Steps between C-alpha positions, in 0.01 A plus 500: 500500500276798422294477181651811339847342512392177337307690234793719408735205489266304280481784253876526486536136402380579153218267395447464123122500520469800734632848452790623713380716786730790576585601856561845638841584649345549840371144498838363393676675783242369745564138396875528561601215260547453123198417286639166382516342849239427769601473873324204658444344844537119492396297799710209624252253349532665156880508530511130576251420219705677232842413647604859576553491877686806623869444590469132399388461134577864418776698672671835467762345269243311288177700518336388175230235460317414174136410559298312242199686372282188514584444869396855586173466304428168675561667841259782404234243410556299818517776761324777304508829694703343781795450260789743541506545120142624481607870465696404186245261353443689173874562460576130528228409253629756242868413549633379158766251625470176700715606799483810721792633700463538881774699677583470874540858627694445822567872555129594462583745223133519399357446851431128448705179521425393136412671175368348175646607163211586267664520153740274309726802429542566870568132563779496239641824638514360855630154410751633240622839623705707247878467529704818566708627212875441507745793518637416154155538347444832678842626383431398143164674508661819631774486236243438229281788607742776599835376377813462717451623861746763625598568863359810663731773619609498870319748721676567831278512807777514761552127559859505371592737782373255763691217332815711496464580870454135597790372285841428656780746426853528633531809718863473614831368383573132543722390787825316424635245745847344475584177683868404539709252693862482609701299251675287763166353606437345161552123512529487881368182669142512629387344828126423534323457837148423623266790556155522651265548207214602730677813619252778535556819302361774719418826321672812629496870431801640314560856613725571202230436245146634495231508235255781525159422361387792289176365362278201567215369285233321705125453494271638768136456585290703740339278767324588825718503807481171687556456869533174691455495876451238768419481866588277792778243459594294200363148523743236381327176414617163375481419132511166321790464257522226239764371259423358159729225373525253217569132580797326344381194312690204371524424132303218345811285475583540868142418597508184291830392657359550850187299418712212372733511802512174692560674834172690468307183419655321796417792731132509387463125546645513850301805617157419349398237763583735787306790343195281441519373857513858633197596288306201633585591858387859442165376369455260791584738786573867560881525502481862617314412818662660806565210737653727765182704521291182511681383813314767697800678648278797590664757276565572135878472529694309240776243572739778597257649752432820300136612482377640169275801568406614149246403237617217278372404155304175515328475160438707186215475250462640150365394164593678178182394325263675739719762674665656194450879495277476809525592864347343810227712659384266780612180676335261748603173662254211483345473847508120528742348245868507590732696270235622254466868418316700234596823326301739279676629189428837339631676192778754543427861407743587222551834332552340161228560246348172387452444132164434341539122502580473872235751604221250430689194628312298762701488823474197726477560875564229757552429866790252516544235773852386597610218731816413691487148362530614136644852482573483128140469380176675595253263665174678418374797299192706577358662188405865556280730291759776555813570703456441875629756750386320819361156594443298818415145607172447682558439874217244514586310182855545355374365167300821447703801381382854438688757293471857380563589135649807339167575333323510840330159488507244784582139406445167679685169445444149633811275496352208695546271199879562504577466871628144457728621222646773725545258790647220289794691348772337707862449392579157366141403430525474123878500478660237277868474419640332191860405552560427132407839360494825692297760306495852637210607274150464636325340207186416693223752471428643844172687492407708801130472596300816433197588713242737358328746730156398632341844514575861425308805615285709269714764332247779542473434875873456566771749585595760240872470573742213578427309822807548721396300809256218578425325830254238628288584799567254784251215551400640839259761360343643186354837404162614369427741217527787749839388627374368835698199632279199577562143605617241247303181569696294247837608644633525144666795328249613240573869449786687334620861532677677212644847451606699195628850417151580371437632855290207621499183709260223400360207700412184302302188598573168325179322605186443295254781553194285421412134447592366161215375287637152448460164665740344745611236251594771249700687762680182600578423137640848443706479819665181375609665177840607636764369270848627431388622160161647596393796704376421854145617557558604861417864426302462181221708652737801522666492158453832312218601737689547828435838659635652824300474821561869574752770419695724739619834365778704661417873492770739613463653845563872442485548123309365206594182318573148622797296614649238266573184707775253417528276809281441806501298822203389708484322834439125472273473807636190674568309182649161587574393146875544533699229328840659522604281794452170322777254457585332175338173607182679611479695176517185287229319694149480363272734697173333399463331835560811711347772289208489262569684174199721421310468174459858386251408229255391772536804727216754501483856628282496813258775590659780702205493739590152621861590581614657826702821481851481646574819691861414591624474140739780408370652175777757471798445276824665393542591132809615309450725195697572186591847636673357808210564741393263778129534571296346779135443411190292572344282232147514646255713304324789677194707418532855375254786557266366231495148648713338227775254586849626418861450606621698796801729473831359629574565866862601450748554216879527535750583223781281632643365175591698192318283244366150416437305818589136417456331841228519765529194727389423856736329738428126546555548877321831568169566327533878556853541355524581128808527277479736199762558236542732204759711318814532717376417852273281707270570795344296782152595620296405804126486459336739742790749494366781281797736528703322232743209463681391815816407300625670185825403330745748350505532122731256324692534176306225324125469458322249724301276265368222729481407868361238739503397865682190621246224576699376802664808659291805593799739485632398156381608157651498149523778240572461127673781313512638148865397453433131572610500865312382811515664840429312823376720785487406868324757717658363819860542381508795259219746433681753281666264252453142377651209685618336176526616140519229234614672183470360149237240577391577144615742231148637445238672711337282766125489446371265775625319809304231684609297806393140565550260789562149370571351843616605841861484379460614141387849399510647149471843340386516136634798304385598150653757267421703192650234269246227581727294727417354843769446762427307819732598784541295815467703819763419767405407852615835638224669297211255555555375857356757746658575831338396827330834570499656153121537488492698822801711399347597167170584665686722748689665214178586316356638825803724549478626143132574548574700818780683322267600216230622737756696702633659183150600389434656843826693486420611145167638616673668796761660273230628266309645794813668641582646160151643466516651850840655423364662186202642688728633776725666242200675350399629845849628587552687173358859501188539300572710194226752409312413191526769236198611304477491124546878469817494712645220287430699181669812639806302606527335159468841328785643711726208405413549132583876515838418657562256216420768239742747663782246498428416136505871404834557672661204326379604156617861552844375596516302174366792297194302390237688693213647300250719676150355467252707303228673702164336449170659581217303640201492270 
């Protein structure tokens, strides 16, 4: 508080030893509060010390708090100038009573949350406000002072006329009606009969009677004229309709009678052994196993011979503890463990304004692992520093996972300590059945293991926007700091590529850049410190210091600015690490004997001079942007005119989609075929064809939110829609519309779809939605079993589409050339008009103006309005 305020307030308190210091009116107006109070700012510590916490100890209904004078003096001695009562130190010392009044000013009347009452008179006035005088007292005082009060005379202002006009008055004579009956009908017998009480009384117009409305009183309001128009046809869509009902419940007496019924007890005693036996059989074997399919009949027909050709729900996963108010942004199947998948959960963007308490709440972010063997409970949780938009398993070591955060950081996990836990979750392993008591409540505490991330990139060197896609480079090659592909002597995936809407792609290397300054025994001891409760030290050398190997920018081709990438696809260069064809038995086997798991903590970055450059590696990639563009660029850095290394401009850019490309995926059968998806359509590209996409779908009514190729059929791919439906496309049967449409797979928007081959006879499609739920659909044999010559037929189809596109581009160029020649010929055939000079144009314009003046003069003379202009002499 400024010194002048405290000085003026102190003088107004009225000390006995000091003279009262008067204050000018200008100063009083500047303070804005009475002289007997002092607005104060009390910190939370002071409020808790004196028991005057806002909205807890003092509220708007009870705003008063008496503070002891000795407590305030003790606080001034303890905290001195730091005390909140230091501006009123002299006032407190001179206060005559033992308690001071502190008032909680919730409405900030005097610009502060509290104010201190400085005088005992003001304290009594606030605590004991004067009571209003009763009407009897006021009347007595008036009678005593001026005698008996007399009414004032009525002065008419015209209101009685309005009352008279609105009052009801009889304007005509009353009508008399006489009802009579023939005397002989009195006392006659009456015969009653049934009549339909629901007979409709239809209104009709009586021509003999008419009321003419003379006057109508209604309210009106002037509003702008509104017009509603529409185009095309009206779209009629299905709507969900629900009915709310209330159950009929039995009374307490009826319930008690049923519980004591002997028939019910006898029924429970007779049925209980059979129910327990059925539960035991279900735990021992899979009662839903399809024996007909296991016989190997060669088709997917059921006992009646009918083949099911659609997607069928196999399993569903959700968990209210971790998926509440979250959506799934990415999903991946575990490469080696059967029936295990992982999903990344992110917060939903809501338009509700969060209150002050929830704004600073710490949000937990996880990647959740589910398993077929225990669909009710998550098997593993990966702790994340922030929400994850994309993650991927390492092709060389499935225990290593990389992810991209919303804040732009790259994260690494090592789950090698929990592989046995993921493999050991089999049905019936820990199952125990008590036949005496059957408790449906799970009283045992089931804690899901949580794995903390091993390393996270440096924030200042990371992306400046959310990472939307992340991919491992294949183990067949690696890149240098200039983007040149070189041989990978370790044959291990050690580099990661990420992209973000901050207009950049980044390449990362997970190896140690230099030898650690520690002995071998220390490294071995640190490597053994991998417990379920600790953090593995696999990537300890990268934590908080990890920086990208090099950065690729994406400048626009024709204009300034840069492209904002969302998804990308690069060629895998003969990568053989494809585990999608494994059977269930092969996936559960231990791979230690056939494949050596690399130790990433022992890998070092070799010198680029010792590595041979690979010339046959394709360094060009397709990228989808947030504006719906598909760009084709090279990640290798080139030298500019000054000799500095910089990113080259993209080779081509096509605006195929309207906005937000969400899928850029290469075909698993053709390395030069790419599927892109965004907004309301999809497109298929062929690398090397620079004229545009070879296949473009028509726009659909719903937004395409996800897409993927079939891992077993080159002509089949799947598309997820905004309304929760899935479309199955087969390029060999229908090219203009989907082969199958599975509506209402989910009630929310589909966010990701991911296929997986469990065995040669079992294929799955994982579908995630905007509500945090995972549905695993089983793909029928008609959609995963390829025909005998399907590969050749699809290749021929792509070749025909490529020829069609090139022929169209040639015809387009020919049409443009013919149009230009026609325009030139038209110019030659038309006679050449002489070009007028500036003087001739002025003379022609002057003639037209004089004609206009003559017409104007004639019109005005005809109307009698013509006035001759006054003659003016040139000066």
